[in-house]
N, C-alpha and C positions, 0 to 999 in steps of 0.2 A: 741779529737775534732771530731765533727760530720761532719764538712765541712766548706766552706767559703761562706759568704754572702757579697753582694755588696750594696752600697747605694749611691745615687747621688741627687743633688738638681738642678733643671733647671728653666729657665725663670726668672721673677722678684723675688727679695728677699722679704720676709715678716717676721715679728716677729713670732717666734715659730718654725722656721726651726731647729735651734740648739737644742731646747728642744726635738724635734722629733728625731733628730739624736742621742742625748744622750740616750733617753729612749730606742731606738732600740738597740744601742750597749750594754747597760747594760743588757737588757733582753736576747740578743743573747748570751752574754758570760755566763749568768746563765744557758742557755740551752745547752751550750757546743759548740757554733759556734765561728769561727773566722770571723771578719768583716773588710772589706776594703772599704775606701771611694774613689769614683771616682771624681776627681777634675773638676770643671767647667762644670758640666752637661754632655751632650752628646759630648761636645768638647773633654773632657779628654779621653773618651773611643775610640774616632776616632783617636786621636794622639798617642795612646799607640802602642808601637812596640811589636809584638808578638814574642819576642826573649828572651830566658832566660838570655842572657848575657847583654841585653839592660838595661839602667837606666831609669826606668819608674816612678821614684819618683815624677816628676812634674805632673804626671797624676793620680797616684794611691797612697794612703797613708793608712797604717794600722790604725785602730781605736780600742782603748781599753777603758775599764772603767776608767783607770787612765788618758788617754789622753783627754777624753770628760768630765772630772769631773766638770769643771766650765762653760762649753760653754752655758748652758741654761740660764745663767745670762745676756746674751747679745743677741741683735737682729742680723739680717743678717744670713749668713751661713758660717761656717768655711771651708766648702768644695768649696766655691765660686760658681759661676753660669755663665751660658751663654745662648744665644738664638740660639745655633747651632741646625740645623735640619738635621740629617743624611739622611733624605729622599730627601733633596734638598740642596746640598752643592755647593756653588758658585765655579767657577774654581780657584779663588785666595785663597779660604779657604781650598782647598783639601790638606791634608798633603802630603809631597813629596813621602812617601812610598806607597801612595794610588793613585798616578797619573795614569790615564788611566784605573782605575778600576771603577766598578759600571756601571749602566745604566743611560742614559739621563732621567731626570725627568721633565724638563721644557724646553720651547723654548729658554730660555736665557742661556742654556748650563749648568745648574745645574745638579749635578750627584746624583743618589740614591746610597748611600754607606751603606745601612742598613745591608747587608750581611757581610760587613767588621766589623761592630759593633758586630754582632753575633760571628764572628770568634774570636774577641778579648775577648768577654765574656767567650767563651770556653777556650781560652788560660789562662784566670785567674782562671778557674775551679770553677766558681760560681755556687753554688747550687740554688741560686735565687738572682735576682737584685731587689732592692726596689727603685723606682723612685718617688721622691717627686716633684710635679709640678702642673701646670695648664693644661688646655686642650691641649695646644701645646705640652708640654713635655710628657703628658700622651698619646697623639695620637701616638707619636713615640714608647712609651712603648707598646701600643696595637699592633702596627705593628710588633714589635719584637716578641711579644707573638704569634701572628698569624703564624709567621715563625718558631715557635718551641722553642723560648728562654723562660726560666722560669723567668717571671717578675711579680712584684707586684706594685700596684700604691697607692700613698697617695696624696689626693687632697690638694692643697694650692693655694690661690690667694685672695687678698683683695677685688677683684670684686665679689667674691663668686659665680662665674658663671660656675663652672664645672658641666656638665650635669650628673645627677645620684645621686648627694648628696645634702643635704640641707645646708651643712656647709663645708667650706674650711679653712685650717689654715691661719691665718692672717686677717680674716674678722673682728673679734671683736676688735682687736687692731686698725685697720684702722678706724673703726667707732668711737671708743673712742677718738683717736687722732683728728679726724675731728670735733666731737662735742666740744671738748675743744678749738680748734683753732677758730671755728665759734663763740663760746661764747666770746673768747678774742677779736675777731675782731669787736665786737659790740662797744668796747671802741672808736676806731678811727672813726668808722662809725657814732656813735652818737655825738661825739665831733665836727665833721665837717658837721653834718646833711646831710649825703650822703646816697646813695644806696650802700650797701656793697654786692659785688659779689664774691662768693667763688667757685672756680673751683676745682672739685674733680676728681680723677681717675675713669674710668668706660668706656670702649670702647663700648661694646655691651649691657651691663647690667648696669642699674642705681640703683641697690639695695643699694650700699654703700651710694650714694647720698641721696636716698629716706629715708633710716633709719636714717642717720645722720641729715637730715633736720627735720625729725619727732621728734627726741630726742632733737635737739637744738632749736626747736620752731621757725624756720625761717618763713618768710612771704610767699615765693614762692620757688618752687623747679622744675628745668627743668631736665628731665632724658633722657637717651639715647633712650628709647623705643618710646617716643612721640614727634614728631616734634612740634615746638612752633612758634607762631605768635609774632614777635618782638613788633609790635604795641600794641597788646593786653597785652603782658607781661609788657611793659612800663606803660600802663594805670593802671594795677593792682598795680604795685609797687609805682606809684605816690599816689594812693589812700591809700596804706598801710602807706606810709611816712606821709601823711596828718593826719592819725588817730593816729599816734604814738606821745605821749607827748614829746618824745625826738627827734622827727623830722628826723627819719632815717628808712630805710627798709633793710631787708636782703634777699638775693637770693643765693641759691646753684645751681650749674649746673654740670652735668656729662661732662667730656671732650669729650665724643662721641655724645653729643647732637647736633641737627641740626635744622635749621629753616624749616618751611613748604616749600616744593619744593626745598630745598637745601641739601647740603651734610656736613658731619663732616669736621672740619678743620684738614687737614693732611699735613705734610711736610716731606721732605727727601725721600730716596729710601726705598722700601719695605724690611723688614728683611727676614730671611730665612723661616719664616712662612707666608710671604705675608702681614705683617702689616707695615703700615707707621706710623710715629710718630704723635700722637695726641696732641692737646693743643692749646689754644688760643681762644676758643669759649667765654670765660668770657670777654676777651677784645673786641671781636666782639659785644657782647651784650652791653657792656659799650658804644661803639661807637654809636650803634643804639639808646640807651636811651638818650644820649646827643643830637643826631640829632633830635629825636622826641620831646624831652621835655626841652632840655637845662640843664638838671640836671647833676651835677657832680657825679661821682661814685668813689668807692674804690674797686679795683680788687686785689684778692689774689689767686694765684694758689698754692694749698697745695702740690700737686705733691709728691715728695719723703719724705716729712715730714710725710705723712700718713703711710709710711712703715719703718720709722726710729725708733731706740731704741728698748728696750726689749719688749717682749710680755706681754699682760695683763694676768690676772689669767685664763680667759676662754680659750685663745689660748694656754696657757701652758697645761691646762687640756686636751683639744682636741688633741693637738700634741702628748702628752704622751700616750693617750689612742689609737690614731690611730697607733702609733708605736707598742704598745703591741698587738693590734688587728692584725696587719700585721704579727707579730711573731707568734701569735696563729695559723694563717693560714699556715705559713711556717712549723711550727712544725708538723702540720697535713699532710704535703706533698703537699699542694695546691699551685698553682700559677695562673697567668692570672686573678687575682682579684683586685679590687679597694676597699679599706676600705671607708666606708661612714657613715654619720649620716642622718637618715631619720625619720621624725616625732619625733625627740628627742632621737632616739635609735641607738646605734652603730650596724653596719651590714657590709656586703660586697656585691659587685655586680660584674658582668663580666667586665673586664677591657675595653672591646670594647664598653661598654655603653657610655664612654666619647665621642665617635665619632658619636653617634646616635642622637644627638639633640643639641639644644642651650638653655641654661637656662636663663630666663629673668624674669623681674618683672611681677607679676600678676596685670597688669594695671587696669583691670576692678574691681578688688577687693580692691586695695590699693592706687589708684591714681585718683585724680580728674582732668581729662584732660581739663576741662574748666577753672578751677581755678589755675592750675599749682601748686598743693600742695598735700602732702600725705592725704589720706583719710583712717583712721584706725578706724573702728567701729565693734562691735559684734565680739570680739576676743575670746569669750568663746569656748573652744575646739580646738583652733588653736595652732600650734606648736610655740615654743618660738620666732623663727625668722620670723613668719608671712609669710609662704610660701603658 
């Protein structure tokens, strides 16, 4: 055996995670490595007890070609996941054996336990840790790498908003699911002659909503990047409905969308990464349309349906190739990298890239801000996902 590698999944689950884990484990075994999975993202490595006599099976599990043989047939992640942030752990979430350790990281008493994570990685003897996640999970990976831990990143998120890559695992399946559901929802919208409002995930980036609305041929699309005028939107939708022989109109909206001069609709307390729960803008728009026009609507939040079930072919392909690319780099002795797809080609970039910007829709090129709809023209020479 050459050594031990670790792998974890953090943040929201997406279809394709299991395919990525399987491809990584199979390739690692072929290269002569042993692989362990860290359960529940960064939560598992925090709760691990660095004691050879301790039972750490709830937090770490061996992964072999035999144990991952069928996992790619299913969505979600067999390693489970969490939104734990080792850089800002709330007092009630600090594991008992780490109480009193770490440095204060925020005014509300959260503790930075990053160095405890590094000690536990060293205890496991990992030659490299592969973190599969979005910008939150990968920002922790970047910090660990800056402190000397050998870490590799694989981007996943159905919002497709990780900075430094054109594609993240889960995006294609989320778009496919959304297009299918939007198409199906035309049935009740048309039957009742209503305005159908479909709310999609997308906190800061409206790319999933934009591409889904483009492919599903909706009448209007409101995205996170562009504040909307409720009165103008209602006027456009009423005109769309009047022109439709079936007397209905369809609108998609990113959950992070906001009216002009307003804020996104958020509820609950911030999580460990400072995010509050989004959702409800579709119902808010519905109320505005009814108030302004008297028109009844049909509102559907797709929410977790977008990330449910097995991955489509593209997400299986990218997940498997990202895993093999990560192993290519590990075999070469590299770490501190994030595997990426740029302009349709597989590559890698410095892991810290994920913290250096925010990936958003190119509004000027792909969105009509006056008409609230996708604007896709002159695609010659552009990459497949129109970045």
